[in-house]
C-alpha positions as CSV (number, residue, x, y, z in Angstrom):
1,X,71.5,22.7,-29.9
2,X,69.8,24.8,-27.3
3,X,68.7,28.3,-28.1
4,X,71.0,31.1,-26.9
5,X,69.3,33.8,-24.7
6,X,72.0,36.2,-24.0
7,X,70.8,39.8,-23.5
8,X,72.5,42.9,-24.7
9,X,75.6,44.1,-22.8
10,X,74.5,46.4,-20.0
11,X,71.0,45.1,-19.8
12,X,69.6,46.2,-16.4
13,X,68.3,43.4,-14.3
14,X,66.3,44.3,-11.1
15,X,63.1,44.0,-9.2
16,X,60.3,46.5,-8.3
17,X,58.0,47.4,-5.4
18,X,55.9,50.4,-4.4
19,X,55.8,52.5,-1.2
20,X,52.4,51.8,0.2
21,X,52.5,48.1,-0.6
22,X,55.6,47.3,1.4
23,X,56.8,50.1,3.6
24,X,54.4,50.1,6.6
25,X,54.8,52.8,9.2
26,X,52.7,55.2,7.1
27,X,52.6,58.1,9.6
28,X,56.1,57.6,11.0
29,X,58.5,60.5,11.4
30,X,56.0,63.3,10.6
31,X,54.5,61.8,7.4
32,X,51.1,62.9,6.3
33,X,48.1,60.6,5.4
34,X,47.7,59.3,1.9
35,X,44.4,58.5,0.1
36,X,45.3,54.8,0.7
37,X,45.7,55.3,4.4
38,X,42.1,56.5,4.3
39,X,40.8,54.0,1.7
40,X,41.8,50.9,3.7
41,X,39.8,52.2,6.6
42,X,36.7,52.5,4.5
43,X,34.5,49.5,5.4
44,X,34.2,46.9,2.6
45,X,36.8,48.4,0.3
46,X,39.8,46.1,1.1
47,X,39.6,42.3,1.4
48,X,39.7,41.1,5.0
49,X,40.1,44.7,6.2
50,X,43.8,44.5,5.5
51,X,45.9,47.7,5.7
52,X,49.4,48.9,4.9
53,X,50.1,49.9,8.5
54,X,52.7,47.2,8.7
55,X,52.8,45.6,5.2
56,X,56.3,44.2,4.8
57,X,57.7,46.6,7.4
58,X,60.2,47.7,4.8
59,X,60.4,51.2,6.4
60,X,62.3,49.5,9.3
61,X,63.8,46.5,7.5
62,X,65.1,48.1,4.3
63,X,68.7,47.2,5.1
64,X,67.8,43.5,5.3
65,X,65.8,43.8,2.0
66,X,68.7,45.5,0.2
67,X,71.0,42.8,1.4
68,X,68.5,40.3,0.0
69,X,68.6,42.0,-3.4
70,X,72.4,41.9,-3.3
71,X,72.5,38.2,-2.4
72,X,70.2,37.5,-5.4
73,X,72.7,39.5,-7.6
74,X,70.2,42.1,-8.6
75,X,71.6,45.2,-10.4
76,X,68.7,47.6,-9.9
77,X,65.7,48.3,-7.7
78,X,62.7,50.2,-8.8
79,X,60.8,51.7,-5.9
80,X,58.4,54.6,-5.3
81,X,58.3,57.5,-2.9
82,X,55.4,58.2,-0.7
83,X,54.6,61.8,-1.6
84,X,53.1,62.5,1.9
85,X,56.2,61.4,3.6
86,X,58.1,64.1,1.9
87,X,55.4,66.8,1.8
88,X,52.8,66.0,4.5
89,X,50.4,68.5,3.1
90,X,51.3,67.6,-0.5
91,X,52.9,71.0,-1.0
92,X,54.8,73.6,1.0
93,X,56.5,72.3,4.1
94,X,59.1,69.6,3.5
95,X,59.3,66.9,6.2
96,X,63.0,66.1,6.9
97,X,62.2,62.8,8.6
98,X,60.4,61.4,5.5
99,X,63.1,62.6,3.1
100,X,65.7,61.0,5.4
101,X,64.2,57.6,4.9
102,X,64.7,57.7,1.2
103,X,68.2,59.2,1.7
104,X,69.2,56.2,3.7
105,X,67.6,53.8,1.2
106,X,69.3,55.3,-1.8
107,X,72.7,55.3,-0.1
108,X,72.2,51.7,1.1
109,X,71.4,50.6,-2.5
110,X,74.4,52.3,-3.9
111,X,76.7,50.9,-1.2
112,X,75.5,47.4,-2.3
113,X,76.1,48.1,-6.0
114,X,72.3,48.4,-6.8
115,X,71.1,51.2,-9.1
116,X,68.0,53.0,-7.7
117,X,65.1,53.6,-10.1
118,X,62.8,56.1,-8.5
119,X,59.1,56.5,-9.2
120,X,57.6,59.7,-8.0
121,X,54.0,58.6,-7.9
122,X,52.6,55.1,-7.4
123,X,48.9,55.8,-6.4
124,X,49.4,57.2,-2.9
125,X,48.2,60.8,-3.2
126,X,48.5,63.0,-0.1
127,X,45.1,63.1,1.6
128,X,45.5,66.8,2.0
129,X,45.6,67.3,-1.7
130,X,42.6,64.9,-2.2
131,X,40.7,67.3,0.1
132,X,41.5,70.0,-2.5
133,X,40.1,67.9,-5.4
134,X,43.1,65.7,-6.0
135,X,43.6,64.8,-9.7
136,X,40.4,66.7,-10.5
137,X,42.1,70.0,-9.6
138,X,44.1,71.7,-12.4
139,X,46.5,73.1,-9.8
140,X,47.8,69.6,-9.1
141,X,50.3,69.9,-12.0
142,X,52.0,72.7,-10.0
143,X,51.8,70.7,-6.8
144,X,53.3,67.6,-8.5
145,X,56.1,69.6,-10.1
146,X,56.9,71.2,-6.7
147,X,57.2,67.8,-5.1
148,X,59.2,66.4,-8.0
149,X,61.7,69.3,-7.7
150,X,62.3,68.6,-4.0
151,X,63.2,65.0,-5.0
152,X,65.4,66.1,-7.9
153,X,67.4,68.5,-5.8
154,X,67.9,65.9,-3.1
155,X,68.7,62.8,-5.2
156,X,69.6,63.5,-8.8
157,X,73.0,62.1,-9.5
158,X,72.6,59.4,-6.9
159,X,69.4,58.5,-8.8
160,X,69.9,58.5,-12.5
161,X,66.6,57.0,-13.7
162,X,63.4,58.7,-12.7
163,X,59.7,58.0,-13.5
164,X,57.0,60.5,-13.0
165,X,53.8,58.4,-12.8
166,X,53.1,54.7,-12.4
167,X,50.1,53.4,-14.5
168,X,48.0,56.5,-14.8
169,X,45.3,54.3,-16.4
170,X,44.9,52.4,-13.1
171,X,44.7,55.7,-11.1
172,X,41.8,56.9,-13.3
173,X,40.0,53.6,-14.1
174,X,40.2,52.3,-10.5
175,X,40.1,55.6,-8.6
176,X,37.7,57.7,-10.6
177,X,35.6,55.6,-13.0
178,X,34.9,52.3,-11.2
179,X,35.7,53.1,-7.6
180,X,37.6,50.0,-6.7
181,X,40.8,51.9,-5.7
182,X,41.5,55.1,-3.8
183,X,40.0,57.6,-3.7
184,X,37.0,55.4,-4.6
185,X,35.0,57.6,-7.0
186,X,32.7,56.2,-9.7
187,X,32.0,59.0,-12.2
188,X,32.2,59.0,-16.0
189,X,32.6,62.8,-16.0
190,X,35.5,62.8,-13.6
191,X,37.6,60.1,-15.3
192,X,38.7,62.1,-18.4
193,X,39.5,65.1,-16.1
194,X,41.7,63.0,-13.8
195,X,43.5,61.5,-16.8
196,X,44.2,64.9,-18.3
197,X,45.6,66.3,-15.1
198,X,47.7,63.3,-14.5
199,X,49.3,63.8,-17.9
200,X,49.6,67.6,-17.3
201,X,51.3,66.8,-14.0
202,X,53.6,64.3,-15.8
203,X,54.6,67.0,-18.3
204,X,55.2,69.6,-15.6
205,X,57.4,67.2,-13.7
206,X,59.4,66.4,-16.8
207,X,59.8,70.2,-17.4
208,X,61.0,70.6,-13.9
209,X,63.5,67.7,-14.4
210,X,65.0,69.4,-17.4
211,X,65.6,72.4,-15.3
212,X,67.1,70.5,-12.3
213,X,68.3,67.1,-13.4
214,X,71.0,65.7,-15.7
215,X,70.0,62.1,-16.3
216,X,67.0,60.1,-17.5
217,X,63.2,60.5,-16.9
218,X,60.3,58.6,-18.2
219,X,56.7,57.6,-17.8
220,X,55.5,54.2,-16.6
221,X,52.4,52.8,-18.3
222,X,50.6,49.4,-18.1
223,X,49.8,48.1,-21.6
224,X,47.5,45.2,-22.3
225,X,47.3,44.1,-25.9
226,X,43.7,43.6,-27.2
227,X,42.9,40.8,-29.6
228,X,39.5,40.5,-31.3
229,X,37.3,37.6,-30.3
230,X,36.1,37.4,-33.9
231,X,36.5,39.2,-37.2
232,X,33.0,40.7,-36.9
233,X,32.9,44.5,-37.4
234,X,31.4,44.9,-33.9
235,X,34.2,43.0,-32.2
236,X,36.9,44.8,-34.2
237,X,35.3,48.1,-33.2
238,X,35.3,47.0,-29.6
239,X,39.0,46.1,-29.8
240,X,39.7,49.6,-31.1
241,X,37.8,51.2,-28.2
242,X,39.4,49.0,-25.6
243,X,42.9,49.7,-27.0
244,X,42.3,53.4,-27.2
245,X,41.0,53.5,-23.6
246,X,43.7,51.4,-22.0
247,X,46.8,51.8,-24.1
248,X,46.8,54.8,-26.5
249,X,45.0,57.1,-24.1
250,X,48.3,57.6,-22.1
251,X,50.9,57.4,-24.9
252,X,49.3,59.2,-27.9
253,X,49.2,62.6,-25.9
254,X,52.8,62.2,-24.9
255,X,54.1,61.3,-28.4
256,X,51.5,62.9,-30.7
257,X,49.9,65.7,-28.6
258,X,46.4,64.3,-28.9
259,X,44.0,61.8,-27.5
260,X,42.6,58.8,-29.6
261,X,39.4,59.7,-31.4
262,X,37.6,56.6,-29.9
263,X,37.6,58.2,-26.5
264,X,34.9,60.6,-27.6
265,X,32.7,57.6,-28.4
266,X,33.6,55.9,-25.0
267,X,32.8,58.9,-22.8
268,X,30.2,60.7,-24.9
269,X,29.0,63.9,-23.3
270,X,31.5,63.4,-20.5
271,X,34.5,63.9,-22.9
272,X,35.9,67.5,-22.7
273,X,37.7,69.6,-25.2
274,X,41.2,70.6,-23.9
275,X,43.3,73.7,-24.9
276,X,46.2,73.1,-27.3
277,X,48.7,74.5,-24.8
278,X,47.9,71.6,-22.5
279,X,49.2,69.2,-25.0
280,X,52.4,71.3,-25.4
281,X,52.9,70.7,-21.7
282,X,52.1,67.0,-21.9
283,X,54.3,66.3,-25.0
284,X,57.6,66.5,-23.3
285,X,60.5,64.6,-24.8
286,X,61.2,61.5,-22.7
287,X,64.3,59.4,-22.2
288,X,62.4,56.1,-21.9
289,X,59.0,54.4,-21.5
290,X,58.5,52.1,-18.6
291,X,56.2,49.3,-19.7
292,X,54.3,47.1,-17.1
293,X,53.0,43.9,-18.6
294,X,50.9,41.2,-17.0
295,X,48.4,39.8,-19.5
296,X,46.3,40.3,-22.7
297,X,42.6,40.6,-23.4
298,X,40.6,38.9,-26.0
299,X,37.8,41.3,-26.6
300,X,34.2,41.2,-27.9
301,X,31.4,43.7,-28.3
302,X,29.2,43.9,-25.2
303,X,26.3,46.4,-25.0
304,X,26.1,45.9,-21.2
305,X,29.7,46.7,-20.5
306,X,30.0,50.3,-19.2
307,X,31.4,52.5,-20.6
308,X,33.4,50.6,-23.3
309,X,30.7,48.3,-24.7
310,X,33.6,45.8,-24.8
311,X,34.4,42.9,-22.5
312,X,37.0,40.1,-22.3
313,X,36.4,36.5,-23.4
314,X,37.9,33.8,-21.2
315,X,40.4,31.5,-23.0
316,X,41.3,27.9,-22.5
317,X,44.6,28.8,-20.9
318,X,46.5,29.1,-17.6
319,X,45.2,31.9,-15.4
320,X,46.9,33.6,-12.4
321,X,45.2,34.0,-9.0
322,X,44.2,37.5,-10.1
323,X,42.3,36.0,-13.1
324,X,44.8,37.1,-15.7
325,X,45.6,34.9,-18.6
326,X,49.3,33.8,-18.9
327,X,50.2,35.0,-22.5
328,X,53.9,35.7,-23.0
329,X,53.4,36.3,-26.8
330,X,51.5,39.5,-25.8
331,X,54.6,40.9,-24.4
332,X,56.5,40.4,-27.6
333,X,53.6,41.8,-29.6
334,X,53.3,44.9,-27.5
335,X,57.0,45.7,-27.7
336,X,56.8,45.5,-31.5
337,X,53.7,47.7,-31.4
338,X,55.6,50.3,-29.3
339,X,58.5,50.1,-31.8
340,X,56.2,50.7,-34.8
341,X,53.8,53.2,-33.4
342,X,56.0,55.4,-31.3
343,X,59.4,55.2,-33.1
344,X,61.1,52.6,-31.1
345,X,61.7,54.5,-27.8
346,X,64.0,53.0,-25.2
347,X,61.9,50.7,-23.0
348,X,62.4,49.3,-19.6
349,X,60.0,46.5,-18.5
350,X,59.3,48.1,-15.2
351,X,56.9,45.5,-13.9
352,X,56.2,41.9,-14.9
353,X,55.1,39.1,-12.7
354,X,52.3,36.7,-11.5
355,X,50.2,35.9,-8.5
356,X,50.0,32.2,-7.8
357,X,49.0,30.4,-4.6
358,X,51.8,30.2,-2.0
359,X,51.3,29.0,1.5
360,X,51.2,31.6,4.3
361,X,54.2,30.0,6.0
362,X,57.3,28.9,4.1
363,X,59.1,25.8,5.2
364,X,62.9,25.5,4.7
365,X,65.1,28.0,2.9
366,X,63.4,27.9,-0.5
367,X,59.7,27.7,-1.5
368,X,58.7,26.0,-4.7
369,X,56.6,28.1,-7.0
370,X,56.6,26.2,-10.4
371,X,53.9,28.2,-12.1
372,X,55.8,31.5,-11.4
373,X,59.0,29.9,-12.5
374,X,57.4,29.0,-15.8
375,X,55.8,32.5,-16.1
376,X,59.2,34.2,-15.5
377,X,61.1,32.0,-17.9
378,X,58.6,32.4,-20.8
379,X,58.1,36.1,-20.4
380,X,61.9,36.7,-20.4
381,X,62.2,34.6,-23.5
382,X,59.4,36.8,-25.1
383,X,61.4,39.9,-24.3
384,X,64.5,38.3,-25.8
385,X,62.5,37.6,-29.0
386,X,61.4,41.3,-29.2
387,X,65.0,42.5,-28.8
388,X,65.8,40.2,-31.7
389,X,63.2,42.0,-33.7
390,X,64.9,45.4,-33.1
391,X,63.0,46.5,-30.0
392,X,65.1,48.8,-27.8
393,X,64.5,47.1,-24.5
394,X,67.1,48.0,-21.9
395,X,66.1,46.4,-18.6
396,X,63.7,44.2,-16.7
397,X,62.3,44.7,-13.2
398,X,60.6,41.6,-11.8
399,X,57.3,42.3,-10.0
400,X,57.6,42.0,-7.2
401,X,60.6,41.6,-5.0
402,X,58.4,40.8,-2.0
403,X,54.9,39.4,-1.4
404,X,53.0,42.6,-0.3
405,X,49.7,44.4,0.0
406,X,47.9,43.9,-3.3
407,X,45.8,47.0,-2.9
408,X,42.1,46.3,-2.5
409,X,42.8,42.5,-2.6
410,X,44.8,42.9,0.6
411,X,47.3,40.2,1.4
412,X,45.3,37.5,-0.5
413,X,47.5,37.6,-3.6
414,X,51.2,36.9,-3.7
415,X,53.3,38.3,-6.5
416,X,56.7,38.2,-4.8
417,X,59.7,36.2,-5.9
418,X,60.5,36.3,-2.2
419,X,57.9,34.9,0.2
420,X,56.9,37.0,3.2
421,X,55.3,35.5,6.3
422,X,53.2,38.5,7.3
423,X,53.0,37.3,11.0
424,X,56.7,37.1,11.5
425,X,58.1,39.2,8.5
426,X,60.4,36.3,7.7
427,X,61.6,36.5,4.0
428,X,62.1,33.2,2.1
429,X,63.3,33.3,-1.5
430,X,61.1,31.2,-3.8
431,X,62.4,29.0,-6.6
432,X,61.5,31.8,-9.0
433,X,64.0,34.0,-7.2
434,X,66.7,31.4,-7.4
435,X,66.1,31.1,-11.2
436,X,66.0,34.8,-11.6
437,X,69.3,35.1,-9.8
438,X,70.9,32.7,-12.3
439,X,69.4,34.5,-15.2
440,X,70.8,37.8,-13.9
441,X,74.3,36.4,-13.3
442,X,74.4,34.8,-16.8
443,X,72.8,37.9,-18.5
444,X,70.0,35.6,-19.7
445,X,71.9,32.5,-20.7
446,X,70.3,30.5,-17.9
447,X,67.0,30.8,-19.8
448,X,68.2,27.9,-21.9
449,X,68.0,25.6,-18.9
């Protein structure tokens, strides 16, 4: 007898994207520049010199993309707002043209029976605020709350699920510590400051929502379970450092009002002391946690790895085009960890997906992507297993609806369940989209196929 994979009644099935990766038209209708608009124009920072100037042209083709979601039977769509479209200087003057785009998008989603999940910040800081120090400036908590309040007043009610930040770890690690992402800094002293002001901004935006909004707000984090390469004391200590840095750094302050002790060892003299009132701001009650899962890391001690003294060990396994091990069990393990460490908060899987090779041009009306089909099926089964263990998982957003600009990797990596021909903008559902459509329609039962 085949195993039953039915999900709880009301489980929310959808897909996810982000503004800069798909919208194009970054300066249209009075929008301001973002740090990514600048970063892609910095020689050598983005593969092949790719930019988001056109991307998937979603800014002009959103109606077709929403129709595509409806045809696939999706119940929800997680998207982000480009802060500089709404507030070109990051604060102060509201740009009606930018706000109107999201107004049209939200209405179109609702007209097609698709619930909007709105993320306020997915890495595209207004360049005008970066000129004032960006996430290094303590005033940014007020700027972010001001922007958030504009969005709440405009959309709350039509939008009932909000997220403050997407993956603050990536913002800090890529943008301020290693320099691979906008704004491209590489500074051990800046990284903890950026992290702290991201979390203060999150807290201020949640406070603002409690004053303005009536529905749900959460924080989206990327979590990557760490497994020790051996039982040696050095490798176990490396695992604790890596876990503190990537996973607990952004959840412990929100749930417990403190940072993990290991971060003092990681950052040394660059680790600051923060006032207690900051943690009162950060530790706001949340309605859910958004959890983005892609892979795990098997970790060993490595004196040459800066600043963690920990590095991953490659396994005999399938790896995606981004070099990430396919490891569905890590998704189950991390959901159980969230249950046990943080009191089983409601969780939405806000991103999960894989980059495998797809040809630039799709022939016919469906493109075969067997590795992605396998990835999708196994990870959804891993979520179902966690639900069976009592984890409060309420929805799943496949990353990504469309092939898009994969940040500093340009258009070289395709995560979409829908293929995009970037020369013609033709959309072609992949086999993974067809499978996902059946899974959504059957509330998971098609996973037994």
